N, C-alpha and C positions, 0 to 999 in steps of 0.2 A: 722258427717261431713255435712256441708251445701251443697245442691245440686248445681252443676254447671248449669244445665238446668232443669227447672221444668215446666211441663205443668199441668194446672189446668182446668179440664172440658172443654178441647178445642174441638170446633166443627168448621166445615167448610161446608157451603152449596153453591151449584151452582144452583140457582133457587129452584126447588123442590127436587133436589138431595142432600142427606146428604152424603158427601164423607168421612167426619170424624165426629164421634159422641162421645162427652163427654169423651175424652181421658185425663186421669190423669196419669202422670208418672214423675219420676225424674231420672237424670243421674248424678252420682258423678264424681268428678275430678279423672282422671286416669283409668276409666272404658273403656272396649271395649264392646259395647252393640250391639247385632244383632237385626235387625228389620225384621221379617218374615211376610208372609201372601200370600194368593193366588193372582193371577192377579186381579187387580181391588179392592183390599182390602183397599186402601187408603194410602199406604206406601209413595209414592212420594208426594202425596198431603200433608201428614203430614210434610214432610221435607220442602215443599214449604211454609206451614204455619209458621213453625219455622223460616225460613230464610226471611220471608216478601214478598215472591213472590205472595202468595195469603193469605192476613191477615185473622186471625181467625174471624169467624162470631159469635163466642161465646167462653167464657172462657178466659184464659190469659196464656201468655208465659213469663217466667222469666229466664233471663240469668245472672248469678252471682248475683241473688237477685233483679235485675233491670227489670221492666216491659218493654218488647220489643214488645208487642202484635201488636201495630199499628205503629211501627217504620219503616221508609223506608228501603228497602233491602240493600242499600249501607251503611247505618249507622250500620245495624246489622252485615254486613260483617266486617266493620272496628272495631267493638267491640270485634272481636275474634271468630266469628262463621262463618266457611267456609263450602262450600259444593262442591262436584263434580256432574257431570250430567250423567244420564244414556246414553243419546245420545251425544257422544262427538263431539263438534263443535268448534274447535280452529279457531282463525282468520286465514283463509286459505292462505292469501298472505303474512302473516308475518312469520318471522323465529320462530323457537321453542323458542329461548331465548327471543325474543321480546314478544311472548305470555305470558311467565312467568313474564317478567319484567313489563308488563301491570298490572298484578295482584298485584305485589309488590308495584307498584307506586300508584294505585288507591284504594287499600284495605289493603295493608300490611304495610303501614306507612313509606315507603321509602322516604327519604328526597329530592330526585332528581333523574335524569336519571342515573347518574353514580352509585349511591347506589342501584337503582332498578336493574340494570344489574348485579351488583356484587351479590346481593341476588339471582337473577334468576339463575346465573351460579352455585351457591352453591346448590340450590334446584335441579337443573338438575343433578348435581353430585350425590346427595343423592338418586334421583329417578332412577339413572342408564341411564340417557339420555345425559350425557355430550358430547358424541361423535356426537350427532345430533343437538347440540345447534344452528348451523348456517344453518341448513336445513330448507327449506320451510315447514311449518306445514302440508299443504295439501298432502305432499308426504310421510308422515309417515304411517307405517303399523298400523292396529288397535291396536295391543299390545302396540306400542310406543305411540299412541294417548292416550291410557288409562294411561300410565305413565306420559304423559304430563298433564293430568288432576290432577294426584297426585301432580306434581310439582307446578302447578298453585295454587292448594288449599293450599299447604304448604307455598308458597310465600306470602300468605295473613296473615301469622303469626298467625295461629289459636290456640285458646285454646280448641276448639271443632271442629273436622272435620267430616262432614257427607258424607259418601261414598255411592252413589246411583248406585248399580249394576256395580261395577268397573270390575267385572270378566266376564260380559256377552260377549259371542262371542270368548272367549279365549280358547286355547287348554289346556290340563292338565299341561304341563310344564310351560306355561305362568301363569296359575292360581297359581301354586306353587310359582313362582317368586313374584306374587302379594301378596300372603299371607305373605311371608317373609318381603316384604316392609311394609305391614300393621303393623306387629309386631315391626319393627324398628321405625315406626312413633310413636307407642304407647310407646315404650321404651324411646323415646326422650321427653316424657311428654305431648303429645297431647292426649286428650280424643277423642274416636272414636264412632260414631254411623254408623253401616254398614247395608244397605239394601242388601239382597242377597238371591238368589234362590238356590244356590249350598250349600246343607246342610253340605258337608265336610268342606267348608270354615267357615261357622258360628260356627259350633261345634268345630272347631280347634282353632279359634282365640277369640271367645266371652266369656266374663265373665258372661254375663247375656243375656237372650233372651226376646224380646217382640214380641207378635203375634197380628196382626190386622186381622179382618174378617168383611166384610161389614162395614168398617169404625170404628168398635168398638175394643177396646183392650180386647182380650179374655184370654191372658196369659202374665205373667211377672214373671220370675224366673230363676233359674239355668238351664243350657242346659239340664241336665238329667231329671229334673222335667218337663220342658216344652215339650220335645219330647215324654214324656209318658202321657201327658195331653189328656184326651179323646176329649175335645173340639178342640184341635189342630189337632188331628188325623182326626176328622170329617171334619174340614175345608179343609184339604189337600186331604184326601182320601175318604171322604164320610161317612155317618152314618152307612151304612151296613158294611163297612170294620172295623169301630171302634167297632161295636158290636161283630164282629168275634174275634177281638183281646182280648176281655174280657172273651171269653169262655175257 
């Protein structure tokens, strides 16, 4: 099967800092792929490179076989590659439905305001936010703002949705709700890449795991394989702990 998203030797430098180094990976249609790594490993930078926020300084990014390496972010979004943000910042003075309608109108292919609002209300229903549609976005709880991120991403009509720490700051019940929503999104036919620190989440929902460390891809495989990889254990828990696990 042809890869939906393919990265070939992708790097990203900021002056003398190499944030992402020579990463090559492919994601197939229908997969849920977890992206792991310690703080500062380059996870969000990699998502920013793929989505055109910080274009690659080396290598290439292909989406559906098309080179999008230096394409503007808005064109990448309109091509079917959407993302959420770790720090949720909705348009604070707009209503919830207006926030989602903006995504549908400017990136989701809506033909006009009426269609954008219809699409927005459908996605709010899907994300469990229909009852908050006319609420001012700044008044939402953190959990609901996270659901708003889901709805905004889905309103962009994505083929691939990249989720950046959507569970950060949530309690255990809210995390369980988010996991169910992620599975429903995948069941609807959307391919997912999820950045996550909560191991319970990635092990529960992911078909495959990628691990970054110091900007380099150190593991790519099934969850059971990756979590037993010595390099991954070292990256998270230190070399001395990894050596103990081998005794």
